[in-house]
C-alpha positions in Angstrom: 147.2 48.9 78.1 143.7 50.2 79.2 143.4 53.7 80.5 141.1 53.5 83.6 139.6 56.7 84.9 138.3 57.0 88.4 134.5 56.7 88.7 134.1 59.2 91.4 132.5 61.7 89.0 129.9 59.2 87.9 129.1 58.3 91.5 128.7 62.0 92.4 126.3 62.5 89.5 124.2 59.4 90.4 124.0 60.6 94.1 123.1 64.1 93.0 120.4 62.8 90.7 119.1 60.4 93.3 118.9 63.2 95.9 117.1 65.4 93.4 114.5 62.7 92.7 113.9 62.0 96.4 113.6 65.7 97.0 111.0 66.1 94.2 109.0 63.2 95.5 109.1 64.8 99.0 108.0 68.1 97.6 105.1 66.5 95.7 103.8 65.1 99.0 104.3 68.4 100.8 102.8 70.6 98.1 99.2 70.2 99.1 99.7 71.0 102.8 102.1 73.9 101.9 99.6 75.3 99.3 96.8 75.0 101.9 98.9 76.9 104.5 99.7 79.6 101.9 96.0 80.0 101.0 94.9 80.2 104.6 97.6 82.7 105.5 97.0 85.0 102.5 93.3 84.5 101.6 94.5 83.4 98.1 91.8 82.1 95.8 89.0 83.1 98.3 90.3 81.0 101.2 88.7 82.3 104.3 90.5 82.8 107.6 89.9 81.1 111.0 89.7 83.4 114.0 89.5 82.8 117.8 87.9 86.1 118.7 86.2 89.2 117.3 88.4 92.1 116.3 87.0 94.5 118.9 85.8 97.2 116.6 82.7 97.4 114.3 82.5 99.4 111.1 79.4 101.5 110.2 79.4 100.2 106.7 77.0 97.4 105.8 78.1 94.4 103.7 75.7 91.9 102.2 76.9 88.2 102.7 75.2 85.8 100.3 75.3 82.0 100.8 75.6 79.4 98.1 75.8 75.6 98.2 76.5 72.6 96.0 76.5 68.9 96.6 78.9 66.4 95.0 77.0 64.0 92.6 78.1 61.0 94.7 76.5 62.3 97.9 72.8 61.8 98.0 72.1 64.7 100.3 70.1 67.9 100.0 72.3 70.7 101.2 71.4 74.4 101.2 71.5 77.6 103.3 68.5 78.4 105.4 69.0 82.1 104.6 70.1 83.3 101.2 71.7 86.5 102.5 72.3 88.6 105.6 73.6 92.2 106.1 76.5 92.6 108.5 78.7 95.4 109.8 82.3 94.5 109.4 83.5 93.3 112.9 80.0 92.1 113.9 79.6 88.3 114.5 76.8 86.5 112.7 75.7 82.9 112.8 73.7 81.2 110.0 72.8 77.6 109.2 72.8 75.3 106.3 70.5 72.2 106.3 71.7 68.8 105.2 69.3 65.9 104.6 70.5 62.4 103.8 68.1 61.2 101.1 69.7 57.8 100.7 69.2 54.5 102.4 72.8 54.6 103.6 74.5 56.3 106.5 77.0 58.7 105.0 79.7 61.1 106.1 80.2 64.4 104.3 82.9 67.0 104.4 82.7 70.6 103.0 85.1 72.8 101.1 84.5 76.5 100.9 85.6 79.8 99.5 84.4 83.4 99.2 84.0 85.7 96.2 85.2 88.1 95.2 88.4 86.1 95.7 90.3 89.2 97.0 88.2 89.3 100.2 89.2 85.9 101.5 91.7 87.4 103.8 89.0 89.5 105.4 86.4 86.8 105.9 86.9 85.1 109.3 85.2 82.0 110.7 84.9 81.6 114.4 83.1 78.2 114.2 82.1 76.2 111.2 80.6 72.8 110.3 83.3 72.7 107.6 86.0 72.2 110.3 84.7 68.7 111.0 83.1 65.8 109.1 79.3 65.5 109.2 77.7 62.1 109.6 74.0 61.5 108.8 72.0 58.3 109.1 69.4 57.5 106.3 66.6 60.1 106.3 68.3 62.2 109.0 68.6 65.9 108.7 70.8 68.4 110.5 71.2 72.2 110.7 74.9 73.0 110.3 76.0 76.3 111.6 78.8 78.7 110.8 79.7 81.8 112.9 81.7 84.4 111.1 82.6 88.1 110.8 84.0 90.3 108.1 87.2 92.0 109.2 86.7 95.8 109.5 90.0 96.4 107.7 88.1 95.5 104.5 86.8 99.1 104.6 90.2 100.7 104.6 92.0 98.4 102.1 92.1 100.2 98.7 91.6 96.9 96.9 88.5 95.9 98.9 86.9 99.1 100.3 84.4 99.2 97.4 83.2 95.6 98.1 79.6 95.6 99.4 78.6 92.0 98.6 80.5 88.8 99.5 79.4 85.3 98.5 80.3 82.4 100.8 80.1 79.1 98.9 80.3 75.5 100.2 80.5 72.2 98.3 79.7 69.1 100.3 81.5 65.9 99.3 81.1 62.3 100.4 83.9 60.9 102.5 84.7 57.6 100.8 84.2 54.3 102.6 81.9 55.6 105.3 78.5 54.5 104.1 76.5 51.7 105.6 73.2 50.3 104.4 70.5 50.4 107.0 68.9 47.0 107.6 65.4 48.2 108.3 63.1 50.3 106.1 64.0 53.9 105.5 62.7 56.3 108.2 59.9 58.6 107.5 61.2 61.1 104.9 62.2 64.5 106.0 60.0 67.2 104.4 61.7 68.9 101.4 63.5 72.1 102.0 61.5 75.2 100.9 
């Protein structure tokens, strides 16, 4: 005589493990957007903020904002700031430009990532408008001046962790968007003069 046990315990275990696996897969897909939202909300790792309007007050303190740029090796563009640094009063709007030049014989689309250093000031660096919010498309030999309008939040002056900060570096890295290049059928246009 065989002693048969009910298999409901095994079924529950299999269902629980299956639900766990499905949940982990779902979290893996959601982790990047969730991490991005966390960084944008907290300024973590130098992530800047996006603002709709100026704060309405301006501090007397002067902060130097420096600009840095890098280009991914697979993007045949020159990309650099037209100004190396500006001085701003926290709360004051400033607009600067980066120049991008497509040095290849293909039309390419680029997209920029960004952060600020020191990392602790990310929550106080606000962009009103930025070329990094959209993709940038350049034909062969074409150049474009890409602008960013920003302000430093005046609360940076009263935060004990950041009130000593007098220099902020805004860095961009331009990457190629895969699958967007097209070879131009005619000869390359007259080259754009090198950036000085």
